C-alpha positions, -999 to 999 in steps of 0.1 A, spaced: 943 729 -139 938 742 -105 953 769 -85 932 779 -56 921 763 -21 899 783 -3 872 784 20 834 797 16 810 801 47 776 796 50 764 808 82 789 800 111 804 767 87 830 769 64 836 743 34 869 740 12 861 748 -24 886 745 -54 891 773 -79 902 772 -119 928 797 -129 891 809 -152 875 815 -118 852 784 -123 841 767 -90 851 728 -95 831 706 -83 843 681 -56 841 645 -70 811 631 -65 824 593 -60 846 610 -31 816 632 -17 795 597 -20 824 576 -2 827 604 27 791 607 32 788 568 39 816 570 64 804 595 81 767 576 83 777 544 91 815 550 109 830 521 96 852 519 64 842 485 57 805 486 63 804 521 40 823 504 12 797 473 17 770 499 12 783 509 -25 797 478 -33 833 484 -32 861 471 -16 872 491 13 906 500 -4 883 515 -37 868 533 -5 896 548 9 909 558 -26 880 581 -32 883 598 -5 919 604 -6 909 615 -45 887 644 -31 914 656 1 939 658 -29 911 677 -50 904 698 -19 938 699 -7 927 693 34 919 662 56 886 646 53 898 616 76 915 612 107 921 582 127 911 574 163 926 544 177 917 519 152 890 538 137 891 561 108 863 593 113 857 622 94 876 658 101 860 690 114 863 703 74 843 668 65 817 673 85 817 708 77 814 702 40 787 672 44 767 697 64 766 722 35 756 694 12 730 685 29 706 660 17 718 674 -20 736 636 -24 705 618 -16 686 642 -39 705 637 -68 707 600 -61 671 596 -63 675 616 -100 699 595 -113 683 560 -103 653 560 -128 675 570 -157 702 543 -148 672 518 -142 660 528 -176 695 511 -188 679 482 -176 647 482 -182 625 474 -218 594 496 -218 565 482 -244 533 498 -253 506 476 -267 470 468 -268 453 454 -236 437 422 -257 471 417 -269 489 423 -235 464 399 -215 455 370 -237 487 366 -256 521 382 -242 517 381 -207 512 344 -205 544 342 -220 562 371 -209 573 344 -176 598 325 -201 615 360 -213 620 371 -181 637 339 -170 660 337 -199 673 372 -190 662 383 -155 684 410 -161 664 430 -183 630 448 -162 598 451 -184 574 476 -180 543 471 -202 516 495 -211 487 494 -228 465 515 -247 447 521 -279 466 552 -293 491 547 -313 517 558 -290 549 584 -304 578 560 -304 601 593 -313 584 613 -284 572 592 -259 591 572 -235 591 538 -252 617 511 -266 591 499 -291 557 490 -293 533 459 -307 508 478 -331 479 457 -351 475 467 -387 494 462 -419 529 469 -410 532 504 -429 543 527 -405 566 557 -416 599 559 -398 596 527 -379 605 497 -385 580 468 -383 581 429 -380 556 410 -382 547 382 -356 517 368 -370 486 375 -390 452 378 -372 433 351 -373 395 352 -370 366 324 -354 338 323 -337 342 302 -301 314 294 -271 313 277 -245 302 240 -246 263 238 -239 252 272 -246 236 287 -278 256 282 -309 234 296 -335 254 318 -357 224 330 -369 208 340 -341 211 365 -312 239 349 -292 266 366 -310 290 391 -292 301 424 -307 335 441 -296 330 480 -301 365 481 -308 363 457 -338 325 458 -347 334 447 -381 349 415 -377 319 397 -372 307 411 -411 344 402 -424 342 369 -415 311 359 -425 319 372 -458 356 356 -461 340 323 -452 309 327 -476 285 325 -457 245 330 -468 234 364 -457 247 383 -431 254 383 -392 225 394 -370 222 429 -358 206 418 -323 231 405 -299 252 417 -264 276 446 -271 313 449 -253 336 477 -253 366 451 -263 374 417 -275 388 412 -241 354 414 -228 338 396 -254 360 366 -248 351 367 -211 315 370 -216 314 340 -243 337 319 -216 310 327 -190 286 314 -212 272 345 -222 268 343 -262 297 337 -293 328 357 -294 347 364 -328 380 364 -319 419 359 -331 428 321 -330 459 334 -311 441 342 -279 421 311 -276 446 280 -282 445 270 -244 410 273 -240 399 255 -268 427 223 -263 411 224 -229 374 223 -241 364 250 -228 354 271 -256 345 254 -288 353 263 -321 322 274 -343 332 283 -377 362 279 -400 393 303 -390 398 332 -416 433 350 -420 433 383 -429 456 408 -440 463 425 -409 486 412 -380 508 421 -351 542 434 -354 570 449 -337 574 484 -342 603 501 -328 629 531 -342 654 527 -366 680 541 -344 665 531 -306 678 537 -269 686 503 -247 698 482 -282 709 453 -262 676 447 -245 656 456 -275 677 430 -294 671 401 -267 631 409 -267 632 407 -306 643 374 -308 622 361 -280 590 373 -296 596 360 -325 603 329 -318 576 331 -297 551 338 -322 568 313 -349 558 288 -325 527 263 -340 495 273 -333 466 254 -317 454 228 -349 419 237 -351 409 212 -374 400 184 -353 382 216 -334 365 227 -360 337 197 -377 319 220 -403 292 232 -379 274 255 -399 
């Protein structure tokens, strides 16, 4: 309970503060200070209320509550206008830009409550997730999506992410992993290019160097893939090179459905399903549970949609 109202001085300016029974300074109501500040800036109750998204009556009540807390009048009528008193001007002058700085500090925290932060690998983001995200945004326009790509397995406990989409077998200790789909490898190339799987036209990605050997063995081909050809950094680059006629890329079928259907790429061998897949990974206890639940429901539905029917696209090329 407050027991005293006094004034403190900074330079030639005095401003009222409230001291509690134990000598603790009671900070003025932030909402009241914000209302008073907007009134001072605009000189108009209705305009100040509009900026804050409240009614004129609510704005007046906030200022009145601040007056009651400080025990001084902060506004006065001049004709039909309501203007700050000298005490109000002194208080706002002492506070300076503190309110703006507080608002600037609080805004990222407030924003994160409506922002879903996702981490995944670049190829998955560009060739699967990003083409589908407009549908999620249309269903949930109130959710802002922040997407970051990295090859590193981020620490969901320590880093500022709500979830991740990881490639693997789903065995990440301390995390919940929900399978989106298994990876399915197949060789693809642009029409009219060298399509000899045993030649030197194959394209390898450093990030997935064993893909060709794994597919070769699983599809029971004789021998082994050529060691010659083009080596690029990522599967996204391998796919770009293949689409440009630069050779044959070994790629996940989930990434090339549209290109195969449109005839921009051709399937040169039977798809092989791996044990690994893509998983939605999150903490057991997560922040932004509502946002994450909406995203999880959507992405599981999107991942369950039938992939391109590859049987008509592959006619047993050898």
